[in-house]
LOVEXFI-633401 format. One record per residue (C-alpha): residue number from 1; x, y, z; residue in three letters. Coordinates in steps of 0.25 Angstrom, whole numbers. Each point is the difference from the previous one (the first is absolute). Layout:
BEGIN
<lumpa><dovex>NUM</dovex><u>X</u><v>Y</v><w>Z</w><kero>ALA</kero></lumpa>
...
This chain:
BEGIN
<lumpa><dovex>1</dovex><u>0</u><v>-79</v><w>-137</w><kero>MET</kero></lumpa>
<lumpa><dovex>2</dovex><u>-2</u><v>2</v><w>16</w><kero>PRO</kero></lumpa>
<lumpa><dovex>3</dovex><u>-1</u><v>-12</v><w>9</w><kero>ASN</kero></lumpa>
<lumpa><dovex>4</dovex><u>-14</u><v>-3</v><w>3</w><kero>SER</kero></lumpa>
<lumpa><dovex>5</dovex><u>3</u><v>-1</v><w>14</w><kero>ASN</kero></lumpa>
<lumpa><dovex>6</dovex><u>5</u><v>14</v><w>1</w><kero>SER</kero></lumpa>
<lumpa><dovex>7</dovex><u>-14</u><v>5</v><w>2</w><kero>ARG</kero></lumpa>
<lumpa><dovex>8</dovex><u>-1</u><v>-8</v><w>13</w><kero>HIS</kero></lumpa>
<lumpa><dovex>9</dovex><u>13</u><v>7</v><w>6</w><kero>ILE</kero></lumpa>
<lumpa><dovex>10</dovex><u>-3</u><v>12</v><w>9</w><kero>PHE</kero></lumpa>
<lumpa><dovex>11</dovex><u>12</u><v>10</v><w>0</w><kero>PRO</kero></lumpa>
<lumpa><dovex>12</dovex><u>6</u><v>3</v><w>14</w><kero>ILE</kero></lumpa>
<lumpa><dovex>13</dovex><u>-1</u><v>15</v><w>-3</w><kero>ARG</kero></lumpa>
<lumpa><dovex>14</dovex><u>-15</u><v>-2</v><w>0</w><kero>SER</kero></lumpa>
<lumpa><dovex>15</dovex><u>0</u><v>-8</v><w>13</w><kero>LEU</kero></lumpa>
<lumpa><dovex>16</dovex><u>8</u><v>10</v><w>9</w><kero>ILE</kero></lumpa>
<lumpa><dovex>17</dovex><u>-11</u><v>11</v><w>-1</w><kero>PRO</kero></lumpa>
<lumpa><dovex>18</dovex><u>-11</u><v>-10</v><w>2</w><kero>ASN</kero></lumpa>
<lumpa><dovex>19</dovex><u>7</u><v>-6</v><w>12</w><kero>ALA</kero></lumpa>
<lumpa><dovex>20</dovex><u>1</u><v>14</v><w>6</w><kero>ILE</kero></lumpa>
<lumpa><dovex>21</dovex><u>-15</u><v>2</v><w>-2</w><kero>THR</kero></lumpa>
<lumpa><dovex>22</dovex><u>-3</u><v>-14</v><w>7</w><kero>VAL</kero></lumpa>
<lumpa><dovex>23</dovex><u>8</u><v>5</v><w>12</w><kero>LEU</kero></lumpa>
<lumpa><dovex>24</dovex><u>-8</u><v>13</v><w>0</w><kero>ALA</kero></lumpa>
<lumpa><dovex>25</dovex><u>-13</u><v>-9</v><w>0</w><kero>ILE</kero></lumpa>
<lumpa><dovex>26</dovex><u>6</u><v>-7</v><w>12</w><kero>CYS</kero></lumpa>
<lumpa><dovex>27</dovex><u>3</u><v>13</v><w>7</w><kero>ALA</kero></lumpa>
<lumpa><dovex>28</dovex><u>-14</u><v>4</v><w>-2</w><kero>GLY</kero></lumpa>
<lumpa><dovex>29</dovex><u>-6</u><v>-13</v><w>5</w><kero>MET</kero></lumpa>
<lumpa><dovex>30</dovex><u>10</u><v>1</v><w>12</w><kero>SER</kero></lumpa>
<lumpa><dovex>31</dovex><u>-6</u><v>14</v><w>3</w><kero>ALA</kero></lumpa>
<lumpa><dovex>32</dovex><u>-14</u><v>-6</v><w>1</w><kero>LEU</kero></lumpa>
<lumpa><dovex>33</dovex><u>5</u><v>-11</v><w>10</w><kero>ARG</kero></lumpa>
<lumpa><dovex>34</dovex><u>7</u><v>10</v><w>9</w><kero>PHE</kero></lumpa>
<lumpa><dovex>35</dovex><u>-13</u><v>8</v><w>0</w><kero>ALA</kero></lumpa>
<lumpa><dovex>36</dovex><u>-8</u><v>-12</v><w>4</w><kero>ILE</kero></lumpa>
<lumpa><dovex>37</dovex><u>10</u><v>-2</v><w>11</w><kero>LEU</kero></lumpa>
<lumpa><dovex>38</dovex><u>0</u><v>15</v><w>4</w><kero>GLY</kero></lumpa>
<lumpa><dovex>39</dovex><u>14</u><v>2</v><w>-3</w><kero>ARG</kero></lumpa>
<lumpa><dovex>40</dovex><u>-2</u><v>14</v><w>-6</w><kero>TRP</kero></lumpa>
<lumpa><dovex>41</dovex><u>14</u><v>4</v><w>-2</w><kero>GLU</kero></lumpa>
<lumpa><dovex>42</dovex><u>3</u><v>-13</v><w>-8</w><kero>GLY</kero></lumpa>
<lumpa><dovex>43</dovex><u>-12</u><v>2</v><w>-8</w><kero>ALA</kero></lumpa>
<lumpa><dovex>44</dovex><u>3</u><v>14</v><w>-5</w><kero>VAL</kero></lumpa>
<lumpa><dovex>45</dovex><u>15</u><v>-4</v><w>-2</w><kero>LEU</kero></lumpa>
<lumpa><dovex>46</dovex><u>-4</u><v>-12</v><w>-9</w><kero>ALA</kero></lumpa>
<lumpa><dovex>47</dovex><u>-9</u><v>10</v><w>-9</w><kero>VAL</kero></lumpa>
<lumpa><dovex>48</dovex><u>12</u><v>9</v><w>-1</w><kero>LEU</kero></lumpa>
<lumpa><dovex>49</dovex><u>9</u><v>-11</v><w>-4</w><kero>ILE</kero></lumpa>
<lumpa><dovex>50</dovex><u>-10</u><v>-4</v><w>-10</w><kero>ALA</kero></lumpa>
<lumpa><dovex>51</dovex><u>0</u><v>14</v><w>-6</w><kero>GLY</kero></lumpa>
<lumpa><dovex>52</dovex><u>16</u><v>-1</v><w>-1</w><kero>VAL</kero></lumpa>
<lumpa><dovex>53</dovex><u>-1</u><v>-13</v><w>-7</w><kero>LEU</kero></lumpa>
<lumpa><dovex>54</dovex><u>-11</u><v>5</v><w>-9</w><kero>ASP</kero></lumpa>
<lumpa><dovex>55</dovex><u>9</u><v>12</v><w>-4</w><kero>GLY</kero></lumpa>
<lumpa><dovex>56</dovex><u>11</u><v>-10</v><w>-3</w><kero>LEU</kero></lumpa>
<lumpa><dovex>57</dovex><u>-7</u><v>-11</v><w>-9</w><kero>ASP</kero></lumpa>
<lumpa><dovex>58</dovex><u>-3</u><v>10</v><w>-11</w><kero>GLY</kero></lumpa>
<lumpa><dovex>59</dovex><u>13</u><v>6</v><w>0</w><kero>ARG</kero></lumpa>
<lumpa><dovex>60</dovex><u>7</u><v>-13</v><w>0</w><kero>MET</kero></lumpa>
<lumpa><dovex>61</dovex><u>-9</u><v>-5</v><w>-12</w><kero>ALA</kero></lumpa>
<lumpa><dovex>62</dovex><u>4</u><v>13</v><w>-8</w><kero>ARG</kero></lumpa>
<lumpa><dovex>63</dovex><u>15</u><v>-2</v><w>4</w><kero>LEU</kero></lumpa>
<lumpa><dovex>64</dovex><u>0</u><v>-15</v><w>-4</w><kero>LEU</kero></lumpa>
<lumpa><dovex>65</dovex><u>-10</u><v>2</v><w>-12</w><kero>LYS</kero></lumpa>
<lumpa><dovex>66</dovex><u>-8</u><v>-10</v><w>7</w><kero>GLY</kero></lumpa>
<lumpa><dovex>67</dovex><u>-14</u><v>6</v><w>-1</w><kero>SER</kero></lumpa>
<lumpa><dovex>68</dovex><u>-11</u><v>-9</v><w>-3</w><kero>SER</kero></lumpa>
<lumpa><dovex>69</dovex><u>-15</u><v>0</v><w>-1</w><kero>LYS</kero></lumpa>
<lumpa><dovex>70</dovex><u>0</u><v>-11</v><w>11</w><kero>PHE</kero></lumpa>
<lumpa><dovex>71</dovex><u>9</u><v>9</v><w>9</w><kero>GLY</kero></lumpa>
<lumpa><dovex>72</dovex><u>-10</u><v>12</v><w>-2</w><kero>ALA</kero></lumpa>
<lumpa><dovex>73</dovex><u>-12</u><v>-8</v><w>4</w><kero>GLU</kero></lumpa>
<lumpa><dovex>74</dovex><u>7</u><v>-6</v><w>12</w><kero>LEU</kero></lumpa>
<lumpa><dovex>75</dovex><u>5</u><v>14</v><w>4</w><kero>ASP</kero></lumpa>
<lumpa><dovex>76</dovex><u>-15</u><v>5</v><w>0</w><kero>SER</kero></lumpa>
<lumpa><dovex>77</dovex><u>-4</u><v>-12</v><w>8</w><kero>LEU</kero></lumpa>
<lumpa><dovex>78</dovex><u>11</u><v>3</v><w>10</w><kero>SER</kero></lumpa>
<lumpa><dovex>79</dovex><u>-4</u><v>15</v><w>1</w><kero>ASP</kero></lumpa>
<lumpa><dovex>80</dovex><u>-15</u><v>-3</v><w>4</w><kero>ILE</kero></lumpa>
<lumpa><dovex>81</dovex><u>5</u><v>-9</v><w>11</w><kero>VAL</kero></lumpa>
<lumpa><dovex>82</dovex><u>11</u><v>8</v><w>6</w><kero>CYS</kero></lumpa>
<lumpa><dovex>83</dovex><u>-6</u><v>14</v><w>-2</w><kero>PHE</kero></lumpa>
<lumpa><dovex>84</dovex><u>-15</u><v>-2</v><w>-1</w><kero>GLY</kero></lumpa>
<lumpa><dovex>85</dovex><u>-3</u><v>-12</v><w>9</w><kero>VAL</kero></lumpa>
<lumpa><dovex>86</dovex><u>11</u><v>1</v><w>10</w><kero>ALA</kero></lumpa>
<lumpa><dovex>87</dovex><u>-1</u><v>15</v><w>4</w><kero>PRO</kero></lumpa>
<lumpa><dovex>88</dovex><u>-15</u><v>-1</v><w>1</w><kero>ALA</kero></lumpa>
<lumpa><dovex>89</dovex><u>0</u><v>-12</v><w>9</w><kero>VAL</kero></lumpa>
<lumpa><dovex>90</dovex><u>11</u><v>6</v><w>9</w><kero>ILE</kero></lumpa>
<lumpa><dovex>91</dovex><u>-7</u><v>13</v><w>2</w><kero>MET</kero></lumpa>
<lumpa><dovex>92</dovex><u>-13</u><v>-8</v><w>3</w><kero>TYR</kero></lumpa>
<lumpa><dovex>93</dovex><u>6</u><v>-9</v><w>10</w><kero>THR</kero></lumpa>
<lumpa><dovex>94</dovex><u>8</u><v>11</v><w>6</w><kero>TRP</kero></lumpa>
<lumpa><dovex>95</dovex><u>-12</u><v>10</v><w>3</w><kero>VAL</kero></lumpa>
<lumpa><dovex>96</dovex><u>-11</u><v>0</v><w>-11</w><kero>LEU</kero></lumpa>
<lumpa><dovex>97</dovex><u>-7</u><v>-12</v><w>6</w><kero>ARG</kero></lumpa>
<lumpa><dovex>98</dovex><u>-4</u><v>8</v><w>12</w><kero>ASP</kero></lumpa>
<lumpa><dovex>99</dovex><u>-11</u><v>6</v><w>-9</w><kero>VAL</kero></lumpa>
<lumpa><dovex>100</dovex><u>-4</u><v>-13</v><w>-5</w><kero>LYS</kero></lumpa>
<lumpa><dovex>101</dovex><u>-7</u><v>1</v><w>-14</w><kero>GLY</kero></lumpa>
<lumpa><dovex>102</dovex><u>5</u><v>14</v><w>-4</w><kero>ILE</kero></lumpa>
<lumpa><dovex>103</dovex><u>14</u><v>-4</v><w>3</w><kero>GLY</kero></lumpa>
<lumpa><dovex>104</dovex><u>-1</u><v>-13</v><w>-9</w><kero>TRP</kero></lumpa>
<lumpa><dovex>105</dovex><u>-7</u><v>9</v><w>-10</w><kero>LEU</kero></lumpa>
<lumpa><dovex>106</dovex><u>12</u><v>10</v><w>-1</w><kero>ILE</kero></lumpa>
<lumpa><dovex>107</dovex><u>9</u><v>-12</v><w>-1</w><kero>ALA</kero></lumpa>
<lumpa><dovex>108</dovex><u>-8</u><v>-6</v><w>-12</w><kero>LEU</kero></lumpa>
<lumpa><dovex>109</dovex><u>0</u><v>14</v><w>-6</w><kero>ILE</kero></lumpa>
<lumpa><dovex>110</dovex><u>15</u><v>1</v><w>1</w><kero>PHE</kero></lumpa>
<lumpa><dovex>111</dovex><u>3</u><v>-14</v><w>-6</w><kero>THR</kero></lumpa>
<lumpa><dovex>112</dovex><u>-10</u><v>3</v><w>-12</w><kero>THR</kero></lumpa>
<lumpa><dovex>113</dovex><u>6</u><v>13</v><w>-3</w><kero>ALA</kero></lumpa>
<lumpa><dovex>114</dovex><u>14</u><v>-6</v><w>0</w><kero>MET</kero></lumpa>
<lumpa><dovex>115</dovex><u>-6</u><v>-11</v><w>-10</w><kero>ALA</kero></lumpa>
<lumpa><dovex>116</dovex><u>-6</u><v>11</v><w>-9</w><kero>LEU</kero></lumpa>
<lumpa><dovex>117</dovex><u>13</u><v>8</v><w>0</w><kero>ARG</kero></lumpa>
<lumpa><dovex>118</dovex><u>8</u><v>-12</v><w>-4</w><kero>LEU</kero></lumpa>
<lumpa><dovex>119</dovex><u>-10</u><v>-4</v><w>-11</w><kero>ALA</kero></lumpa>
<lumpa><dovex>120</dovex><u>1</u><v>15</v><w>-5</w><kero>ARG</kero></lumpa>
<lumpa><dovex>121</dovex><u>15</u><v>0</v><w>0</w><kero>PHE</kero></lumpa>
<lumpa><dovex>122</dovex><u>1</u><v>-13</v><w>-8</w><kero>ASN</kero></lumpa>
<lumpa><dovex>123</dovex><u>-10</u><v>5</v><w>-11</w><kero>THR</kero></lumpa>
<lumpa><dovex>124</dovex><u>6</u><v>14</v><w>0</w><kero>MET</kero></lumpa>
<lumpa><dovex>125</dovex><u>14</u><v>-6</v><w>-4</w><kero>SER</kero></lumpa>
<lumpa><dovex>126</dovex><u>-6</u><v>-4</v><w>-13</w><kero>ASP</kero></lumpa>
<lumpa><dovex>127</dovex><u>-8</u><v>13</v><w>-2</w><kero>ASP</kero></lumpa>
<lumpa><dovex>128</dovex><u>4</u><v>7</v><w>-12</w><kero>ALA</kero></lumpa>
<lumpa><dovex>129</dovex><u>-8</u><v>13</v><w>4</w><kero>ASP</kero></lumpa>
<lumpa><dovex>130</dovex><u>10</u><v>2</v><w>12</w><kero>VAL</kero></lumpa>
<lumpa><dovex>131</dovex><u>13</u><v>8</v><w>-3</w><kero>ASP</kero></lumpa>
<lumpa><dovex>132</dovex><u>12</u><v>-9</v><w>1</w><kero>ASP</kero></lumpa>
<lumpa><dovex>133</dovex><u>7</u><v>10</v><w>8</w><kero>GLU</kero></lumpa>
<lumpa><dovex>134</dovex><u>-12</u><v>1</v><w>10</w><kero>GLU</kero></lumpa>
<lumpa><dovex>135</dovex><u>0</u><v>-15</v><w>2</w><kero>LYS</kero></lumpa>
<lumpa><dovex>136</dovex><u>15</u><v>0</v><w>2</w><kero>ARG</kero></lumpa>
<lumpa><dovex>137</dovex><u>1</u><v>12</v><w>10</w><kero>ASP</kero></lumpa>
<lumpa><dovex>138</dovex><u>-14</u><v>-1</v><w>7</w><kero>TYR</kero></lumpa>
<lumpa><dovex>139</dovex><u>-10</u><v>-10</v><w>7</w><kero>PHE</kero></lumpa>
<lumpa><dovex>140</dovex><u>-15</u><v>3</v><w>0</w><kero>ALA</kero></lumpa>
<lumpa><dovex>141</dovex><u>-3</u><v>-1</v><w>14</w><kero>GLY</kero></lumpa>
<lumpa><dovex>142</dovex><u>9</u><v>-5</v><w>12</w><kero>LEU</kero></lumpa>
<lumpa><dovex>143</dovex><u>9</u><v>-12</v><w>-5</w><kero>PRO</kero></lumpa>
<lumpa><dovex>144</dovex><u>-4</u><v>-13</v><w>8</w><kero>ALA</kero></lumpa>
<lumpa><dovex>145</dovex><u>13</u><v>0</v><w>9</w><kero>PRO</kero></lumpa>
<lumpa><dovex>146</dovex><u>-2</u><v>14</v><w>4</w><kero>ALA</kero></lumpa>
<lumpa><dovex>147</dovex><u>-15</u><v>-1</v><w>2</w><kero>SER</kero></lumpa>
<lumpa><dovex>148</dovex><u>3</u><v>-12</v><w>9</w><kero>ALA</kero></lumpa>
<lumpa><dovex>149</dovex><u>11</u><v>7</v><w>8</w><kero>ALA</kero></lumpa>
<lumpa><dovex>150</dovex><u>-9</u><v>12</v><w>2</w><kero>LEU</kero></lumpa>
<lumpa><dovex>151</dovex><u>-12</u><v>-8</v><w>4</w><kero>ALA</kero></lumpa>
<lumpa><dovex>152</dovex><u>9</u><v>-5</v><w>11</w><kero>LEU</kero></lumpa>
<lumpa><dovex>153</dovex><u>6</u><v>13</v><w>4</w><kero>TRP</kero></lumpa>
<lumpa><dovex>154</dovex><u>-9</u><v>2</v><w>12</w><kero>PRO</kero></lumpa>
<lumpa><dovex>155</dovex><u>6</u><v>-13</v><w>6</w><kero>MET</kero></lumpa>
<lumpa><dovex>156</dovex><u>14</u><v>5</v><w>-3</w><kero>ILE</kero></lumpa>
<lumpa><dovex>157</dovex><u>-2</u><v>13</v><w>6</w><kero>LEU</kero></lumpa>
<lumpa><dovex>158</dovex><u>-6</u><v>-7</v><w>12</w><kero>TYR</kero></lumpa>
<lumpa><dovex>159</dovex><u>12</u><v>-9</v><w>2</w><kero>PHE</kero></lumpa>
<lumpa><dovex>160</dovex><u>8</u><v>13</v><w>0</w><kero>LEU</kero></lumpa>
<lumpa><dovex>161</dovex><u>-8</u><v>9</v><w>9</w><kero>THR</kero></lumpa>
<lumpa><dovex>162</dovex><u>-10</u><v>-9</v><w>8</w><kero>ASP</kero></lumpa>
<lumpa><dovex>163</dovex><u>-11</u><v>11</v><w>-3</w><kero>ILE</kero></lumpa>
<lumpa><dovex>164</dovex><u>-13</u><v>-7</v><w>3</w><kero>GLU</kero></lumpa>
<lumpa><dovex>165</dovex><u>-8</u><v>9</v><w>-10</w><kero>PHE</kero></lumpa>
<lumpa><dovex>166</dovex><u>7</u><v>-8</v><w>-11</w><kero>LEU</kero></lumpa>
<lumpa><dovex>167</dovex><u>-7</u><v>-12</v><w>4</w><kero>LYS</kero></lumpa>
<lumpa><dovex>168</dovex><u>-14</u><v>7</v><w>0</w><kero>ASN</kero></lumpa>
<lumpa><dovex>169</dovex><u>-9</u><v>-9</v><w>-9</w><kero>PRO</kero></lumpa>
<lumpa><dovex>170</dovex><u>-7</u><v>12</v><w>-6</w><kero>VAL</kero></lumpa>
<lumpa><dovex>171</dovex><u>13</u><v>7</v><w>-4</w><kero>PHE</kero></lumpa>
<lumpa><dovex>172</dovex><u>5</u><v>-13</v><w>-6</w><kero>CYS</kero></lumpa>
<lumpa><dovex>173</dovex><u>-13</u><v>-2</v><w>-8</w><kero>ILE</kero></lumpa>
<lumpa><dovex>174</dovex><u>0</u><v>14</v><w>-6</w><kero>ILE</kero></lumpa>
<lumpa><dovex>175</dovex><u>15</u><v>-1</v><w>-2</w><kero>TYR</kero></lumpa>
<lumpa><dovex>176</dovex><u>0</u><v>-13</v><w>-7</w><kero>MET</kero></lumpa>
<lumpa><dovex>177</dovex><u>-12</u><v>5</v><w>-8</w><kero>GLY</kero></lumpa>
<lumpa><dovex>178</dovex><u>8</u><v>11</v><w>-5</w><kero>LEU</kero></lumpa>
<lumpa><dovex>179</dovex><u>12</u><v>-9</v><w>-4</w><kero>ILE</kero></lumpa>
<lumpa><dovex>180</dovex><u>-10</u><v>-9</v><w>-7</w><kero>ALA</kero></lumpa>
<lumpa><dovex>181</dovex><u>-6</u><v>12</v><w>-8</w><kero>ALA</kero></lumpa>
<lumpa><dovex>182</dovex><u>14</u><v>5</v><w>-4</w><kero>MET</kero></lumpa>
<lumpa><dovex>183</dovex><u>5</u><v>-14</v><w>-4</w><kero>THR</kero></lumpa>
<lumpa><dovex>184</dovex><u>-12</u><v>-1</v><w>-10</w><kero>VAL</kero></lumpa>
<lumpa><dovex>185</dovex><u>1</u><v>14</v><w>-4</w><kero>SER</kero></lumpa>
<lumpa><dovex>186</dovex><u>7</u><v>6</v><w>-12</w><kero>SER</kero></lumpa>
<lumpa><dovex>187</dovex><u>9</u><v>9</v><w>8</w><kero>ILE</kero></lumpa>
<lumpa><dovex>188</dovex><u>13</u><v>0</v><w>-7</w><kero>PRO</kero></lumpa>
<lumpa><dovex>189</dovex><u>12</u><v>-4</v><w>9</w><kero>THR</kero></lumpa>
<lumpa><dovex>190</dovex><u>15</u><v>-2</v><w>-3</w><kero>PHE</kero></lumpa>
<lumpa><dovex>191</dovex><u>4</u><v>-14</v><w>-5</w><kero>SER</kero></lumpa>
<lumpa><dovex>192</dovex><u>15</u><v>2</v><w>1</w><kero>PHE</kero></lumpa>
<lumpa><dovex>193</dovex><u>2</u><v>-10</v><w>-11</w><kero>LYS</kero></lumpa>
<lumpa><dovex>194</dovex><u>10</u><v>8</v><w>-8</w><kero>LYS</kero></lumpa>
<lumpa><dovex>195</dovex><u>7</u><v>7</v><w>12</w><kero>LEU</kero></lumpa>
<lumpa><dovex>196</dovex><u>14</u><v>4</v><w>-4</w><kero>ASN</kero></lumpa>
<lumpa><dovex>197</dovex><u>11</u><v>4</v><w>8</w><kero>ILE</kero></lumpa>
<lumpa><dovex>198</dovex><u>11</u><v>9</v><w>-6</w><kero>LYS</kero></lumpa>
<lumpa><dovex>199</dovex><u>14</u><v>-7</v><w>1</w><kero>ARG</kero></lumpa>
<lumpa><dovex>200</dovex><u>6</u><v>11</v><w>9</w><kero>GLU</kero></lumpa>
<lumpa><dovex>201</dovex><u>-11</u><v>-3</v><w>10</w><kero>PHE</kero></lumpa>
<lumpa><dovex>202</dovex><u>1</u><v>-16</v><w>0</w><kero>VAL</kero></lumpa>
<lumpa><dovex>203</dovex><u>9</u><v>0</v><w>13</w><kero>LEU</kero></lumpa>
<lumpa><dovex>204</dovex><u>-10</u><v>9</v><w>7</w><kero>PHE</kero></lumpa>
<lumpa><dovex>205</dovex><u>-11</u><v>-9</v><w>-4</w><kero>TYR</kero></lumpa>
<lumpa><dovex>206</dovex><u>7</u><v>-12</v><w>5</w><kero>LEU</kero></lumpa>
<lumpa><dovex>207</dovex><u>3</u><v>7</v><w>13</w><kero>LEU</kero></lumpa>
<lumpa><dovex>208</dovex><u>-15</u><v>3</v><w>1</w><kero>GLY</kero></lumpa>
<lumpa><dovex>209</dovex><u>-4</u><v>-14</v><w>-2</w><kero>ILE</kero></lumpa>
<lumpa><dovex>210</dovex><u>10</u><v>-5</v><w>11</w><kero>SER</kero></lumpa>
<lumpa><dovex>211</dovex><u>-6</u><v>11</v><w>10</w><kero>ILE</kero></lumpa>
<lumpa><dovex>212</dovex><u>-14</u><v>-4</v><w>-3</w><kero>LEU</kero></lumpa>
<lumpa><dovex>213</dovex><u>3</u><v>-15</v><w>2</w><kero>ALA</kero></lumpa>
<lumpa><dovex>214</dovex><u>7</u><v>3</v><w>13</w><kero>THR</kero></lumpa>
<lumpa><dovex>215</dovex><u>-12</u><v>8</v><w>4</w><kero>LEU</kero></lumpa>
<lumpa><dovex>216</dovex><u>-10</u><v>-11</v><w>-4</w><kero>LEU</kero></lumpa>
<lumpa><dovex>217</dovex><u>8</u><v>-10</v><w>9</w><kero>VAL</kero></lumpa>
<lumpa><dovex>218</dovex><u>2</u><v>9</v><w>12</w><kero>THR</kero></lumpa>
<lumpa><dovex>219</dovex><u>-13</u><v>9</v><w>0</w><kero>HIS</kero></lumpa>
<lumpa><dovex>220</dovex><u>-9</u><v>-7</v><w>-10</w><kero>ILE</kero></lumpa>
<lumpa><dovex>221</dovex><u>-14</u><v>6</v><w>5</w><kero>TRP</kero></lumpa>
<lumpa><dovex>222</dovex><u>6</u><v>15</v><w>0</w><kero>ALA</kero></lumpa>
<lumpa><dovex>223</dovex><u>6</u><v>-2</v><w>-14</w><kero>THR</kero></lumpa>
<lumpa><dovex>224</dovex><u>-13</u><v>-6</v><w>-6</w><kero>MET</kero></lumpa>
<lumpa><dovex>225</dovex><u>-8</u><v>11</v><w>7</w><kero>SER</kero></lumpa>
<lumpa><dovex>226</dovex><u>9</u><v>11</v><w>-7</w><kero>VAL</kero></lumpa>
<lumpa><dovex>227</dovex><u>0</u><v>-8</v><w>-13</w><kero>VAL</kero></lumpa>
<lumpa><dovex>228</dovex><u>-15</u><v>0</v><w>0</w><kero>GLY</kero></lumpa>
<lumpa><dovex>229</dovex><u>-1</u><v>15</v><w>3</w><kero>LEU</kero></lumpa>
<lumpa><dovex>230</dovex><u>9</u><v>3</v><w>-11</w><kero>LEU</kero></lumpa>
<lumpa><dovex>231</dovex><u>-8</u><v>-9</v><w>-10</w><kero>TYR</kero></lumpa>
<lumpa><dovex>232</dovex><u>-13</u><v>7</v><w>4</w><kero>ILE</kero></lumpa>
<lumpa><dovex>233</dovex><u>7</u><v>14</v><w>-2</w><kero>LEU</kero></lumpa>
<lumpa><dovex>234</dovex><u>4</u><v>-4</v><w>-14</w><kero>MET</kero></lumpa>
<lumpa><dovex>235</dovex><u>-14</u><v>-3</v><w>-5</w><kero>ILE</kero></lumpa>
<lumpa><dovex>236</dovex><u>-4</u><v>14</v><w>-2</w><kero>PRO</kero></lumpa>
<lumpa><dovex>237</dovex><u>14</u><v>3</v><w>-7</w><kero>ILE</kero></lumpa>
<lumpa><dovex>238</dovex><u>-3</u><v>-12</v><w>-9</w><kero>ALA</kero></lumpa>
<lumpa><dovex>239</dovex><u>-14</u><v>6</v><w>-3</w><kero>ILE</kero></lumpa>
<lumpa><dovex>240</dovex><u>6</u><v>14</v><w>-3</w><kero>THR</kero></lumpa>
<lumpa><dovex>241</dovex><u>11</u><v>-6</v><w>-9</w><kero>ARG</kero></lumpa>
<lumpa><dovex>242</dovex><u>-9</u><v>-9</v><w>-8</w><kero>HIS</kero></lumpa>
<lumpa><dovex>243</dovex><u>-10</u><v>12</v><w>-3</w><kero>ARG</kero></lumpa>
<lumpa><dovex>244</dovex><u>12</u><v>8</v><w>-5</w><kero>GLN</kero></lumpa>
<lumpa><dovex>245</dovex><u>5</u><v>-11</v><w>-9</w><kero>ARG</kero></lumpa>
<lumpa><dovex>246</dovex><u>-12</u><v>-7</v><w>-5</w><kero>PHE</kero></lumpa>
<lumpa><dovex>247</dovex><u>-12</u><v>10</v><w>3</w><kero>GLY</kero></lumpa>
<lumpa><dovex>248</dovex><u>3</u><v>9</v><w>-12</w><kero>TYR</kero></lumpa>
<lumpa><dovex>249</dovex><u>3</u><v>-12</v><w>-9</w><kero>LYS</kero></lumpa>
<lumpa><dovex>250</dovex><u>-13</u><v>-6</v><w>3</w><kero>LYS</kero></lumpa>
<lumpa><dovex>251</dovex><u>-8</u><v>13</v><w>-1</w><kero>SER</kero></lumpa>
<lumpa><dovex>252</dovex><u>7</u><v>3</v><w>-14</w><kero>SER</kero></lumpa>
<lumpa><dovex>253</dovex><u>-4</u><v>-14</v><w>-4</w><kero>GLN</kero></lumpa>
<lumpa><dovex>254</dovex><u>-14</u><v>2</v><w>4</w><kero>LYS</kero></lumpa>
<lumpa><dovex>255</dovex><u>-1</u><v>13</v><w>-7</w><kero>LYS</kero></lumpa>
<lumpa><dovex>256</dovex><u>5</u><v>-6</v><w>-13</w><kero>SER</kero></lumpa>
<lumpa><dovex>257</dovex><u>-10</u><v>-12</v><w>1</w><kero>ALA</kero></lumpa>
<lumpa><dovex>258</dovex><u>-11</u><v>10</v><w>2</w><kero>ASP</kero></lumpa>
<lumpa><dovex>259</dovex><u>5</u><v>9</v><w>-12</w><kero>LEU</kero></lumpa>
<lumpa><dovex>260</dovex><u>0</u><v>-13</v><w>-9</w><kero>ASP</kero></lumpa>
<lumpa><dovex>261</dovex><u>-14</u><v>-4</v><w>5</w><kero>LYS</kero></lumpa>
<lumpa><dovex>262</dovex><u>-5</u><v>14</v><w>-4</w><kero>GLU</kero></lumpa>
<lumpa><dovex>263</dovex><u>7</u><v>0</v><w>-14</w><kero>SER</kero></lumpa>
<lumpa><dovex>264</dovex><u>-6</u><v>-14</v><w>-3</w><kero>GLU</kero></lumpa>
<lumpa><dovex>265</dovex><u>-14</u><v>5</v><w>4</w><kero>GLU</kero></lumpa>
């Protein structure tokens, strides 16, 4: 018979992913502090660090078999702070406040879109009507870290180029509205959850990681600008491949359902 005190013991393998999530929350809150102080580069860096930590906590939970309902809820709360509230406040304090009410409205819209996107993601993970392969390989809409990074992309480009147009409030309002719409949309985007590397390419993969790390340290804004551009270019590729893989299957299922309905009638 198990010890009655065992239910009060929290396994260390579950604590590590949750600790990483807490660090992500700290990074998101630090981004807000930097924005209030007008330290824009620090604010953007803090959000990017939160994105890295967000990618690590889930993988650590799967690796250590420490997934839990508590961890999933904590991760969602972290995401709304780091990728919903923080980017909206950063963009508002940077340039959107110049247009007063409209700037605050777009900040609210972006945060609300992020909350809706996270709520949909949590419910879709338990949705039996969604194909398991589709849930594994694709997200519906922009994932939270990518959406936050793209929302801050005008700032990243401005740090690199000093082009004043990137600080134009009207441009930033339209741009953030577009990102918010893509975040809450059903546009398929790659999830990279099951990205596999062939054994013969492992060394090249590790070499590429080292090169990317070096570029991030030495030329972070140029590197992030290129990464953002590459991600945007991958969206139409993801849409095309999604239609090729799942469009025919869904149309076949719909036709079958219609035939069954007609036969019943």
